[in-house]
C-alpha positions in Angstrom: 5.0 23.6 27.9 7.5 24.1 25.9 6.9 28.0 23.5 8.8 28.3 19.8 8.0 32.0 19.3 8.7 33.4 16.0 7.9 37.0 15.3 9.5 40.0 13.3 10.7 42.5 15.6 9.2 45.5 16.8 5.5 43.1 16.9 4.4 43.7 20.2 6.8 40.5 21.0 8.5 41.6 24.6 5.3 42.5 26.2 4.0 38.7 24.9 6.8 37.4 26.2 6.2 39.3 29.8 2.6 37.6 29.5 3.4 34.3 28.9 6.5 34.0 30.9 4.7 36.0 34.5 4.4 33.6 37.2 6.0 30.4 35.5 9.2 28.9 35.9 10.4 29.3 32.1 13.6 30.0 30.7 13.9 32.2 28.0 15.9 32.3 24.8 15.9 35.2 22.9 17.4 35.6 19.4 17.6 31.7 18.7 18.1 30.1 15.4 15.2 28.6 13.9 17.6 26.1 12.7 19.2 25.3 16.3 15.7 24.5 17.3 15.7 21.3 17.2 15.3 17.8 19.4 18.7 17.3 21.6 20.1 17.6 25.4 20.2 19.9 27.4 23.2 19.6 28.4 25.3 22.8 29.6 29.1 23.8 28.7 31.2 26.2 31.0 29.7 29.2 30.2 26.4 28.2 30.6 24.5 27.6 27.6 22.0 25.3 27.3 22.9 23.0 23.9 21.6 23.0 21.1 20.1 26.1 21.6 23.3 28.7 21.5 22.4 31.8 22.1 21.7 34.1 25.3 20.2 31.5 27.6 19.1 32.7 31.0 15.8 32.5 32.9 13.6 35.4 33.5 14.4 35.7 37.1 18.1 35.6 36.5 18.7 37.4 33.5 21.5 39.2 35.3 22.1 36.6 37.1 25.7 34.3 36.7 25.8 31.4 34.5 27.0 28.9 37.6 23.2 29.8 39.3 21.3 29.6 35.8 23.1 25.9 35.6 22.4 24.8 39.2 18.2 26.3 38.9 18.2 24.8 35.4 18.1 21.5 37.2 13.9 22.3 38.4 11.4 20.8 36.3 11.3 23.5 34.1 9.5 24.8 30.4 11.5 27.4 27.7 10.1 30.1 25.7 12.4 30.0 22.6 11.8 33.4 20.9 12.8 34.3 17.1 13.0 36.7 15.2 13.3 38.3 11.2 13.8 34.7 10.3 11.6 32.3 8.1 9.9 29.0 9.4 11.5 26.2 8.2 9.1 23.9 7.2 9.6 21.3 9.6 9.8 23.1 12.5 6.6 23.1 13.4 6.7 19.1 12.9 9.1 18.8 16.7 7.2 16.9 19.2 6.6 18.9 22.6 6.6 21.9 21.5 3.7 24.4 21.6 4.6 27.3 18.3 3.6 30.2 17.9 2.9 33.0 15.5 2.4 36.8 16.9 1.9 38.9 13.6 1.6 43.2 13.9 -0.9 44.5 11.4 1.8 45.5 8.9 1.6 48.7 8.9 1.8 49.4 12.5 5.1 47.2 12.9 6.6 48.7 9.3 5.9 52.2 10.8 7.9 50.9 14.0 11.0 49.6 12.2 11.5 52.5 9.9 11.2 54.5 13.0 13.7 52.6 14.9 16.2 52.5 12.1 17.1 56.9 12.8 18.9 54.8 15.9 19.6 51.4 15.6 21.0 49.3 13.0 19.8 49.5 9.6 21.4 46.1 8.8 18.4 45.2 11.5 15.7 47.9 10.4 16.3 48.8 6.8 14.7 52.5 5.9 14.6 51.6 2.6 13.0 49.5 0.1 16.0 47.2 -0.7 16.9 43.7 -0.8 16.0 42.9 3.4 13.5 45.0 3.8 11.5 42.7 1.1 13.0 39.8 2.7 11.2 40.8 5.9 7.9 41.5 4.1 8.3 37.5 2.4 9.1 36.4 6.2 5.4 38.8 7.0 3.7 37.4 4.8 5.2 33.7 5.5 3.7 34.5 9.2 0.5 35.6 8.0 -0.1 32.2 6.1 0.8 30.0 8.9 -1.1 31.9 11.4 -4.2 32.1 9.7 -3.9 28.5 8.4 -6.7 26.4 9.9 -4.8 23.4 9.1 -2.2 24.5 11.2 -0.3 23.1 14.3 0.6 26.1 15.0 -1.3 29.3 17.8 -1.1 32.8 15.9 -2.1 35.8 17.7 -2.9 39.2 15.9 -0.6 41.4 18.2 -3.6 44.7 17.7 -6.4 42.0 18.5 -4.5 40.8 21.5 -4.0 43.9 22.5 -7.5 45.1 22.3 -9.8 42.2 22.3 -9.6 40.5 26.3 -12.0 37.5 25.2 -9.6 36.7 22.3 -6.4 37.3 24.7 -8.2 34.7 27.2 -8.7 32.6 24.0 -4.9 32.4 24.0 -4.7 32.6 27.0 -5.7 29.4 28.1 -3.6 27.6 24.6 -0.1 28.9 26.3 -1.0 28.1 30.1 -1.1 31.8 30.5 -2.5 33.2 34.4 -4.5 35.8 34.3 -4.7 36.1 30.8 -6.6 39.1 30.5 -4.8 41.5 32.0 -1.6 43.0 30.0 1.1 43.8 32.0 1.9 47.5 32.5 4.5 48.2 32.0 6.9 48.0 28.6 9.4 45.3 28.4 13.1 46.3 28.7 14.7 43.9 26.4 13.0 45.5 23.3 14.0 48.9 24.4 10.5 49.9 24.3 8.8 51.4 21.7 10.3 52.8 18.9 8.6 56.1 19.3 8.4 56.7 23.1 10.8 55.0 24.4 10.4 52.9 27.9 7.7 55.3 28.8 4.3 53.4 30.0 1.7 52.4 27.5 -1.5 55.1 28.6 -3.1 54.5 25.1 -3.9 51.1 23.3 -5.5 53.4 20.5 -2.0 55.2 20.0 -0.6 52.0 19.0 -3.1 51.0 16.5 -2.2 54.3 14.8 2.1 54.2 14.7 1.8 54.6 11.3 0.6 58.4 11.1 3.1 59.6 13.1 6.1 58.7 10.0 7.5 61.9 8.4 6.8 62.2 4.5 10.1 59.9 4.1 9.0 57.6 5.7 5.4 57.3 5.1 6.4 56.9 1.4 8.9 53.9 2.1 5.8 52.6 3.8 2.9 52.7 0.8 5.6 51.3 -1.0 5.9 48.3 1.1 2.5 47.4 1.5 1.4 48.0 -2.2 3.8 44.9 -3.0 0.9 42.6 -4.4 1.6 39.9 -2.7 2.0 41.7 0.3 -1.0 43.8 -0.3 -3.1 39.9 -0.6 -1.4 38.4 2.9 -2.8 42.4 4.5 -6.4 41.5 3.1 -6.2 37.8 4.5 -5.1 38.8 7.8 -7.6 41.1 7.9 -10.4 39.0 6.3 -9.8 36.2 8.4 -9.8 37.8 12.0 -12.7 39.7 11.1 -14.1 35.9 10.7 -13.4 35.3 13.1 -13.7 37.7 15.6 -18.0 37.2 14.4 
């Protein structure tokens, strides 16, 4: 099963990637541009890059291996996991055959809280800390992801990260759709690919409830930016839509 997985950064992307790919012979392609997620060949150039996916491609077990080793193992029958972050989903992308499309959505207050905190130590182009043009684009991407992941007529598998963390039956249902072994088990260690938590680094996940209240750990300036973001009318409507949808489907 080939997977195209869309999400905002700081949405649990890496822990869900570990959950989906563990125990499976699956190539992991990170930070792929969605315009390259098109049907094409599987040739490899001199640097071991699979086309048409031009970004870093590595089998999870060979993340630090050589391109030659990757090319050699790539002759085995396998599938791939292509992750796309902070980008709109092209309308025709979900029509690609032989691919399961997945959208990860996190509660916006917690997602933005983690992004605002990350902006203290990372690039502010990637993690804006004010309500600027890039922040507005990120909010619009989140709204699109909510609309697609809650559309019952859509072919995508939506994963609501906050519910995934707390609800074993929900994890099992999603896992069954994606062929995940031991679907109810959450990986015990944080995934190193995302650098760990914006607040706690690579510390172990000890309290799931703490992940549900990230916004409570913001300073006053950050909290004000968060408040302005979630009060934008179309964003507030998407927040309500997401919560209502998952209350209805959990009954």
